VMD Tcl script that draws the C-alpha trace (Angstrom):
set ca {
  {-17.65 -14.19 -21.02}
  {-15.84 -17.11 -19.83}
  {-15.51 -16.67 -16.10}
  {-17.59 -15.05 -13.34}
  {-14.61 -12.98 -12.19}
  {-14.17 -11.28 -15.49}
  {-17.53 -9.76 -15.09}
  {-17.18 -8.37 -11.61}
  {-15.38 -5.13 -10.24}
  {-12.91 -5.75 -7.39}
  {-12.67 -3.34 -4.40}
  {-9.53 -3.59 -2.29}
  {-10.12 -3.01 1.39}
  {-7.07 -2.11 3.76}
  {-8.73 -3.43 6.87}
  {-6.66 -1.27 9.23}
  {-7.94 1.87 7.67}
  {-11.44 1.14 6.40}
  {-13.96 1.36 9.22}
  {-13.40 1.08 13.04}
  {-16.47 -0.45 14.77}
  {-15.17 -0.32 18.40}
  {-13.36 2.95 18.80}
  {-9.89 1.60 19.28}
  {-8.62 3.64 16.16}
  {-8.06 0.41 14.09}
  {-10.32 -0.67 11.40}
  {-11.75 -4.07 11.76}
  {-14.05 -6.85 10.18}
  {-17.29 -5.81 11.89}
  {-16.64 -2.35 10.44}
  {-16.30 -3.92 7.00}
  {-19.68 -5.82 7.56}
  {-21.31 -2.44 8.43}
  {-20.39 -1.11 4.95}
  {-21.47 -3.96 2.69}
  {-24.60 -2.23 1.63}
  {-22.52 0.79 0.51}
  {-20.19 -1.59 -1.49}
  {-23.19 -3.28 -3.02}
  {-24.83 0.07 -3.93}
  {-21.44 1.17 -5.60}
  {-21.67 -2.01 -7.75}
  {-18.84 -4.09 -6.30}
  {-18.86 -7.76 -6.86}
  {-15.61 -8.86 -5.27}
  {-13.89 -7.65 -2.03}
  {-10.12 -8.09 -1.75}
  {-9.02 -7.97 1.85}
  {-5.39 -7.03 2.62}
  {-4.27 -9.43 5.41}
  {-6.43 -10.02 8.48}
  {-4.27 -12.97 9.78}
  {-2.44 -12.83 13.08}
  {0.62 -10.64 12.79}
  {2.96 -8.63 14.91}
  {2.43 -5.91 12.26}
  {6.17 -5.34 11.47}
  {4.91 -4.76 7.96}
  {1.26 -4.19 8.72}
  {0.12 -7.72 8.39}
  {2.25 -9.00 5.49}
  {4.23 -10.65 8.22}
  {2.05 -13.46 9.21}
  {2.40 -15.42 12.49}
  {-0.70 -17.66 11.96}
  {-2.35 -18.31 8.64}
  {-5.51 -19.94 10.29}
  {-6.49 -17.23 12.72}
  {-7.64 -13.59 12.67}
  {-5.70 -10.79 14.08}
  {-7.56 -9.85 17.34}
  {-7.32 -6.16 16.36}
  {-9.55 -6.98 13.42}
  {-12.00 -9.36 15.29}
  {-12.59 -13.07 15.51}
  {-12.85 -16.04 13.06}
  {-16.61 -15.99 13.79}
  {-16.63 -12.23 12.65}
  {-14.72 -13.46 9.41}
  {-17.32 -16.09 8.80}
  {-20.18 -13.67 9.16}
  {-18.52 -11.28 6.76}
  {-18.21 -14.11 4.11}
  {-21.93 -14.95 4.70}
  {-23.19 -11.42 4.64}
  {-21.26 -10.49 1.58}
  {-22.55 -13.59 -0.18}
  {-26.02 -12.52 0.48}
  {-25.20 -9.45 -1.46}
  {-23.65 -11.29 -4.34}
  {-20.17 -10.11 -3.20}
  {-17.37 -12.56 -3.05}
  {-14.29 -12.25 -0.79}
  {-10.63 -12.87 -1.86}
  {-7.90 -12.99 0.58}
  {-4.19 -11.99 0.49}
  {-1.91 -15.07 0.06}
  {1.56 -14.25 1.49}
  {3.74 -17.26 1.08}
  {7.23 -15.88 0.13}
  {7.68 -15.20 3.79}
  {6.22 -15.58 7.14}
  {6.62 -13.49 10.42}
  {9.59 -14.38 12.50}
  {7.09 -14.98 15.15}
  {5.42 -17.86 13.28}
  {5.68 -21.16 14.93}
  {7.50 -22.67 12.04}
  {10.29 -19.96 12.36}
  {10.64 -20.02 16.01}
  {11.00 -23.87 16.00}
  {13.46 -23.68 12.99}
  {16.03 -21.63 15.07}
  {16.91 -24.97 16.62}
  {19.42 -26.66 14.15}
  {18.03 -30.12 15.01}
  {14.38 -29.16 14.44}
  {12.36 -30.60 11.53}
  {11.37 -26.94 10.65}
  {14.94 -26.06 10.11}
  {14.56 -26.34 6.42}
  {11.32 -24.44 6.29}
  {13.53 -21.41 5.91}
  {17.14 -20.52 4.50}
  {19.58 -20.83 7.31}
  {23.22 -20.44 6.28}
  {26.56 -19.59 7.96}
  {28.61 -16.64 7.02}
  {31.47 -16.57 4.48}
  {34.82 -15.47 5.78}
  {33.15 -13.26 8.41}
  {30.76 -11.80 5.85}
  {27.08 -12.32 5.04}
  {26.22 -15.71 3.15}
  {25.94 -13.74 -0.15}
  {25.65 -10.13 -1.33}
  {21.89 -9.91 -1.92}
  {19.98 -6.91 -0.94}
  {16.38 -6.63 0.18}
  {13.40 -4.88 -1.32}
  {13.30 -2.78 1.82}
  {16.79 -0.83 1.47}
  {18.80 -3.22 3.62}
  {20.92 -6.48 3.50}
  {18.88 -9.52 2.75}
  {20.47 -11.56 5.70}
  {19.98 -11.40 9.45}
  {22.08 -13.01 12.12}
  {20.26 -14.97 14.74}
  {22.15 -15.32 18.09}
  {20.02 -18.26 19.31}
  {20.78 -20.22 16.02}
  {24.27 -19.11 15.38}
  {23.42 -18.57 11.58}
  {21.90 -16.13 9.20}
  {18.46 -16.34 7.76}
  {17.25 -14.91 4.35}
  {14.78 -12.14 4.25}
  {13.99 -10.36 0.85}
  {11.66 -7.87 2.69}
  {11.97 -6.76 6.42}
  {14.12 -8.57 9.11}
  {10.83 -9.79 10.64}
  {9.86 -11.53 7.36}
  {12.06 -14.58 6.93}
  {11.74 -16.29 3.48}
  {10.21 -19.69 3.12}
  {12.27 -22.52 1.47}
  {10.09 -24.18 -1.16}
  {13.00 -26.61 -1.84}
  {11.75 -28.40 1.21}
  {8.59 -30.35 0.06}
  {6.79 -29.87 3.30}
  {6.52 -26.15 2.84}
  {4.38 -26.72 -0.29}
  {2.21 -29.16 1.50}
  {1.69 -26.59 4.38}
  {0.63 -23.90 1.83}
  {-1.86 -26.32 0.28}
  {-3.44 -26.95 3.60}
  {-3.64 -23.33 4.26}
  {-5.48 -22.62 0.88}
  {-8.00 -25.42 1.39}
  {-8.81 -24.18 4.96}
  {-9.82 -20.81 3.70}
  {-11.55 -22.00 0.35}
  {-13.54 -24.52 2.53}
  {-14.82 -21.36 4.57}
  {-16.09 -19.98 1.37}
  {-13.65 -17.32 0.10}
  {-13.42 -17.17 -3.69}
  {-9.70 -16.75 -4.34}
  {-6.54 -15.20 -3.47}
  {-4.24 -12.19 -4.43}
  {-0.96 -13.79 -4.37}
  {1.74 -11.38 -2.83}
  {5.07 -11.21 -4.64}
  {4.07 -14.62 -6.13}
  {6.84 -14.68 -8.86}
  {9.85 -14.65 -6.43}
  {8.96 -17.50 -4.22}
  {11.46 -20.03 -5.73}
  {15.22 -19.49 -5.19}
  {17.23 -21.40 -7.68}
  {20.45 -20.80 -5.92}
  {21.92 -18.75 -3.11}
  {25.04 -17.73 -5.21}
  {26.32 -14.08 -5.15}
  {24.27 -11.83 -7.47}
  {25.61 -9.39 -10.13}
  {25.92 -5.96 -8.41}
  {23.01 -3.76 -9.22}
  {21.73 -0.49 -7.98}
  {18.61 -1.99 -6.59}
  {17.95 -5.79 -5.75}
  {21.38 -7.46 -6.15}
  {20.78 -11.21 -6.41}
  {17.38 -11.07 -8.13}
  {18.54 -13.17 -11.20}
  {18.48 -16.03 -8.87}
  {14.79 -15.92 -7.82}
  {12.87 -13.63 -10.33}
  {10.29 -15.80 -12.25}
  {12.30 -19.03 -12.08}
  {11.00 -22.23 -13.60}
  {10.67 -23.63 -10.15}
  {8.20 -20.82 -9.50}
  {6.05 -21.89 -12.49}
  {6.11 -25.58 -11.31}
  {4.78 -24.39 -7.81}
  {1.88 -22.36 -9.38}
  {1.05 -25.37 -11.76}
  {0.87 -27.60 -8.78}
  {-1.37 -25.49 -6.58}
  {-3.68 -24.92 -9.53}
  {-3.93 -28.80 -10.35}
  {-4.08 -29.90 -6.70}
  {-6.02 -27.14 -4.97}
  {-7.53 -24.34 -7.09}
  {-9.17 -26.49 -9.68}
  {-11.24 -28.13 -7.08}
  {-12.88 -24.91 -6.21}
  {-14.86 -22.12 -7.96}
  {-12.02 -19.52 -7.42}
  {-9.58 -17.49 -9.04}
  {-6.10 -16.01 -8.40}
  {-4.42 -12.87 -9.24}
  {-0.73 -12.43 -8.81}
  {1.38 -9.64 -7.57}
  {4.34 -10.10 -9.93}
  {7.42 -7.87 -9.66}
  {9.53 -6.92 -12.48}
  {7.70 -8.73 -15.11}
  {7.96 -8.31 -18.90}
  {4.91 -9.09 -21.11}
  {6.45 -12.22 -22.02}
  {6.99 -13.17 -18.44}
  {3.49 -12.12 -17.73}
  {2.00 -14.51 -20.56}
  {4.07 -17.39 -18.83}
  {2.25 -16.72 -15.58}
  {-1.29 -16.31 -16.72}
  {-1.72 -17.84 -20.01}
  {-4.78 -19.95 -19.71}
  {-3.15 -23.00 -21.33}
  {-0.28 -23.00 -18.90}
  {-2.73 -23.40 -15.76}
  {-0.79 -21.23 -13.42}
  {-2.42 -17.81 -12.37}
  {-5.72 -16.34 -13.84}
  {-4.27 -12.78 -14.08}
  {-1.45 -10.58 -12.80}
  {-0.91 -7.19 -11.56}
  {2.02 -5.77 -13.66}
  {3.88 -2.80 -12.39}
  {5.27 -1.12 -15.60}
  {2.76 1.55 -15.88}
  {3.16 2.37 -12.32}
  {7.00 2.78 -13.00}
  {6.56 5.34 -15.86}
  {7.07 8.21 -13.52}
  {10.39 7.13 -11.96}
  {13.91 6.00 -12.57}
  {14.76 2.50 -11.42}
  {12.71 2.69 -8.16}
  {9.84 5.03 -7.03}
  {12.09 6.93 -4.73}
  {13.83 8.51 -7.86}
  {10.98 10.42 -9.61}
  {10.69 11.59 -13.21}
  {8.14 13.97 -14.46}
  {4.78 12.18 -15.24}
  {4.22 11.67 -19.00}
  {0.90 10.81 -20.16}
  {2.38 9.65 -23.41}
  {4.73 7.00 -21.78}
  {1.97 6.10 -19.35}
  {-0.60 5.55 -22.17}
  {1.98 3.51 -24.37}
  {2.64 1.25 -21.29}
  {-0.89 0.58 -20.63}
  {-1.78 -0.02 -24.29}
  {1.31 -2.37 -24.61}
  {0.06 -4.66 -21.65}
  {-3.59 -4.53 -23.04}
  {-2.37 -6.00 -26.28}
  {0.23 -8.49 -24.68}
  {-2.08 -10.39 -22.35}
  {-5.58 -11.85 -23.11}
  {-6.82 -10.68 -19.67}
  {-5.47 -7.85 -17.44}
  {-5.81 -6.94 -13.81}
  {-6.19 -3.17 -14.25}
  {-5.53 -0.84 -11.35}
  {-4.32 2.61 -10.57}
  {-3.58 2.49 -6.99}
  {-3.49 0.14 -4.10}
  {-2.06 -0.19 -0.54}
  {1.51 0.07 -1.83}
  {1.10 3.01 -4.19}
  {0.34 6.88 -3.85}
  {-3.24 8.17 -4.70}
  {-3.67 8.17 -8.40}
  {-5.56 11.44 -8.69}
  {-2.43 13.24 -6.95}
  {0.07 11.01 -9.15}
  {-1.23 11.04 -12.46}
  {-3.65 13.91 -12.80}
  {-4.43 17.20 -10.97}
  {-5.68 16.98 -7.34}
  {-5.94 20.77 -6.87}
  {-8.08 23.00 -9.20}
  {-9.20 19.82 -11.26}
  {-9.65 17.31 -8.64}
  {-13.19 16.17 -9.56}
  {-12.54 16.24 -13.36}
  {-9.21 14.24 -12.83}
  {-10.71 11.57 -10.62}
  {-13.50 11.07 -13.18}
  {-11.08 10.91 -16.05}
  {-8.95 8.34 -14.30}
  {-12.17 6.33 -13.31}
  {-13.00 6.17 -17.09}
  {-9.60 4.88 -17.87}
  {-9.81 2.17 -15.26}
  {-13.31 0.85 -16.01}
  {-13.18 0.79 -19.74}
  {-9.79 -1.02 -20.27}
  {-9.96 -4.90 -21.09}
  {-9.74 -6.80 -18.00}
  {-10.85 -7.05 -14.34}
  {-10.77 -3.49 -12.81}
  {-9.59 -3.01 -9.14}
  {-10.71 0.02 -7.20}
  {-8.79 0.61 -3.98}
  {-10.76 2.17 -0.88}
  {-11.32 5.89 -1.18}
  {-10.36 6.03 -4.91}
  {-14.18 6.10 -5.70}
  {-14.39 9.44 -3.87}
  {-11.12 10.95 -5.07}
  {-8.93 10.63 -2.00}
  {-5.60 12.30 -2.39}
  {-2.10 12.09 -1.04}
  {-1.41 13.46 2.37}
  {0.74 16.37 3.45}
  {2.93 14.75 6.10}
  {5.45 17.03 7.72}
  {7.72 14.79 9.73}
  {9.19 11.23 9.56}
  {7.68 10.55 13.07}
  {4.24 10.58 11.41}
  {5.33 7.67 9.12}
  {4.72 4.14 10.37}
  {5.72 2.26 6.97}
  {8.73 0.18 7.48}
  {9.97 0.59 3.86}
  {9.84 4.47 4.14}
  {11.60 4.39 7.56}
  {14.29 2.16 6.23}
  {14.87 4.41 3.29}
  {14.97 7.51 5.45}
  {17.74 5.90 7.69}
  {19.71 4.77 4.69}
  {19.80 8.11 2.92}
  {20.63 9.78 6.20}
  {23.70 7.55 6.50}
  {24.55 8.60 2.80}
  {24.38 12.28 3.82}
  {21.75 13.05 1.42}
  {20.31 16.57 2.29}
  {17.33 16.39 4.54}
  {14.91 18.26 2.20}
  {15.75 16.01 -0.71}
  {15.46 12.99 1.61}
  {11.98 14.22 2.65}
  {10.78 14.81 -0.93}
  {11.81 11.36 -1.75}
  {9.69 10.02 1.10}
  {6.65 12.05 0.24}
  {6.88 11.13 -3.48}
  {6.82 7.24 -2.71}
  {5.68 6.38 0.76}
  {2.97 3.63 1.09}
  {1.38 5.83 3.76}
  {-0.41 8.01 1.29}
  {-2.81 5.21 0.59}
  {-3.15 3.98 4.32}
  {-4.79 6.88 5.89}
  {-8.49 6.24 7.05}
  {-11.28 6.02 4.69}
  {-13.11 9.39 4.63}
  {-16.66 8.50 5.41}
  {-18.18 11.90 6.37}
  {-17.26 15.35 7.77}
  {-17.40 14.51 11.46}
  {-14.51 14.06 13.72}
  {-11.98 11.56 12.45}
  {-13.84 11.43 9.07}
  {-16.27 8.96 10.60}
  {-13.63 6.30 10.60}
  {-13.36 5.90 14.32}
  {-14.69 7.44 17.59}
  {-11.17 7.11 19.05}
  {-7.87 8.13 18.10}
  {-6.92 6.63 14.56}
  {-3.75 4.70 14.36}
  {-2.56 6.99 11.67}
  {-3.93 10.61 11.08}
  {-6.81 11.27 8.83}
  {-6.06 13.33 5.73}
  {-6.74 16.96 6.54}
  {-9.04 17.40 3.48}
  {-11.77 15.08 4.82}
  {-14.38 17.58 5.44}
  {-14.24 18.35 1.66}
  {-13.79 14.92 0.32}
  {-15.92 12.24 1.93}
  {-18.47 9.70 1.09}
  {-21.34 11.44 2.78}
  {-20.86 14.59 0.77}
  {-20.96 12.54 -2.44}
  {-23.55 9.96 -2.07}
  {-26.52 12.41 -2.58}
  {-24.79 14.41 -5.22}
  {-25.66 13.01 -8.65}
  {-22.49 14.73 -10.18}
  {-20.07 13.52 -7.54}
  {-17.10 11.36 -8.26}
  {-18.53 8.46 -6.36}
  {-21.79 8.56 -8.43}
  {-19.66 8.58 -11.57}
  {-17.88 5.37 -10.48}
  {-21.43 3.85 -10.09}
  {-22.59 4.93 -13.52}
  {-19.39 3.50 -15.12}
  {-19.57 0.27 -13.14}
  {-23.21 -0.05 -14.37}
  {-22.16 0.82 -17.90}
  {-19.62 -1.95 -17.73}
  {-21.96 -4.41 -16.29}
  {-24.67 -3.53 -19.03}
  {-22.30 -3.61 -22.21}
  {-20.81 -6.79 -23.31}
  {-18.45 -4.82 -25.46}
  {-16.73 -3.39 -22.30}
  {-16.65 -6.85 -20.69}
  {-15.29 -8.97 -23.42}
  {-14.61 -6.82 -26.50}
  {-11.18 -6.45 -28.01}
  {-8.78 -3.51 -27.39}
  {-7.49 -1.26 -30.13}
  {-5.05 1.58 -29.59}
  {-6.12 4.62 -31.73}
  {-4.13 7.61 -30.56}
  {-1.42 8.31 -28.03}
  {0.04 11.88 -27.94}
  {1.60 14.30 -25.53}
  {-1.96 14.92 -23.89}
  {-4.39 12.53 -25.31}
  {-5.08 8.50 -24.99}
  {-7.70 7.31 -27.43}
  {-8.54 3.61 -27.74}
  {-11.53 1.48 -28.90}
  {-13.30 -1.59 -27.39}
  {-15.12 -3.59 -30.07}
  {-17.47 -6.54 -30.12}
  {-19.64 -7.88 -32.95}
  {-19.98 -4.41 -34.73}
  {-20.56 -2.34 -31.69}
  {-17.61 0.02 -30.95}
  {-16.95 2.13 -27.96}
  {-14.35 4.85 -28.41}
  {-12.76 6.15 -25.24}
  {-10.87 9.53 -25.42}
  {-8.79 10.90 -22.26}
  {-7.27 14.18 -21.93}
  {-4.47 14.23 -19.30}
  {-3.88 18.00 -19.22}
  {-5.69 21.19 -17.99}
  {-5.58 22.53 -21.71}
  {-8.44 22.05 -24.04}
  {-7.36 19.60 -26.92}
  {-8.64 18.50 -30.34}
  {-9.60 14.87 -30.63}
  {-12.12 14.22 -33.35}
  {-13.42 10.72 -33.56}
  {-16.56 9.19 -34.93}
  {-19.47 8.14 -32.67}
  {-22.40 9.40 -30.59}
  {-21.54 10.60 -27.16}
  {-22.46 8.08 -24.57}
  {-20.71 9.49 -21.55}
  {-18.70 12.65 -20.60}
  {-17.09 13.57 -17.31}
  {-18.44 16.95 -17.73}
  {-22.00 15.91 -18.38}
  {-21.96 17.25 -21.83}
  {-24.84 16.20 -24.23}
  {-23.05 16.34 -27.50}
  {-19.33 15.88 -28.57}
  {-17.75 18.26 -31.07}
  {-14.17 16.97 -31.23}
  {-12.78 19.13 -28.39}
  {-11.90 17.82 -24.86}
  {-12.13 20.09 -21.83}
  {-9.39 20.01 -19.19}
  {-9.06 16.56 -17.78}
  {-12.20 15.31 -19.71}
  {-12.93 11.92 -20.74}
  {-15.70 10.71 -23.20}
  {-17.11 7.57 -24.42}
  {-18.43 7.44 -27.86}
  {-20.66 4.61 -29.30}
  {-20.82 3.51 -33.09}
  {-22.57 0.81 -34.64}
  {-20.91 -0.60 -37.83}
  {-23.22 -1.09 -40.88}
}
mol new
graphics top color blue
foreach p $ca { graphics top sphere $p radius 0.5 }
foreach p [lrange $ca 0 end-1] q [lrange $ca 1 end] { graphics top cylinder $p $q radius 0.2 }
display resetview
């Protein structure tokens, strides 16, 4: 293997919902520290923390008001330093979210920039309106216009996300210098890298009107521009290359070609990227317009990216996505089988696997009943917009339930006590009602549980070089089955996945190494939602 981060399994923590140590209903850093032994025992080597910086929480921490301090809700800088130290003792490294497309509108830079004579004015995009209208026709990712008028300043500012998230202007050289110093601040504290939020849209080539589109009018002026690549190369050369760290980019609307440009090792930009195409195979245009899940379409997309990039960042869920077992499988009568099948997929593809908190115990989507239960600004904005368009309430609600980010943000289900063991107080968001059935405590002592199956797979990956660095070859993609091989120096692992509740034939060579049903032999037939791994040695 070439790099340490290619051998590790990443576990994403959404701090607000992971573990509350003080009973205020909000997860915190001491809570994370208390669970490090659990994570070590699971086999985790890297923790990715969603933002813990100071923030007014308009977008739950992705609106940062101070990059060099910890949100008091989560603890103190001392707590953060203890977390880095204690994780290191367990051979677990920490990566943090890097959010530099925008700041909070409460950040000192932005507050000062509202004064037209301030040296911070050009840290952001301030513009006058055009003929009584907005500066351009761009739309935001959060279902609203991309410009907001500021009374104090007398001009509009650009925000591709929420109004409280003004975009930074990287045309101003001082902005990039500020970012470099922020990176060095955290790397010097001992973190091992960054997950870079929407990192392929940070450079705006122009502010001209965009071609009108159903979604994201104006994106041709900021999506994966050459200036963006120059920024990434500069950060690599002047900062990242001086530390033992790695970067993974959240990259929106990328094609395989764009992906190669962002993470080809020779270009010295990012180490790997999260692509979204496989997560978009069950929707039309955007997640709010669902289409029936197709295992064939899903598998073809995964296979395409496996073959397109030399190294993938593999994931099936995160803080922005619904739960994978509810989305890509069967979370009712085949919950356990489905969760194990998806675990097999995640941990046998070529690349670094990313597990989202609760995924390893099979946490599911939530049956919310009212928009008042939703805190997610993206979902609330969409609900308001569709209401104005007179879309029927029932359909509106189905759209929200289909795509809301809230599904992934309910508290981690630790045990069957009150509030799932997440807090002794009232949680900031309700616990999923199925916590008495689905929780860590129920699974830790059960050798056949979803969680222990994850442990088995993580160990299998760690102990078999073929799963770490072997090549990927597609074998079969059909209506129900996805089969592929990982091969290295004559050792072949064949992975066969059944995405339906029907028994299906799939006859391949090899000795059974692992089955999600604990079968001892394989006779060419897969049970409902079964996954098997076969091993073969070439003569």
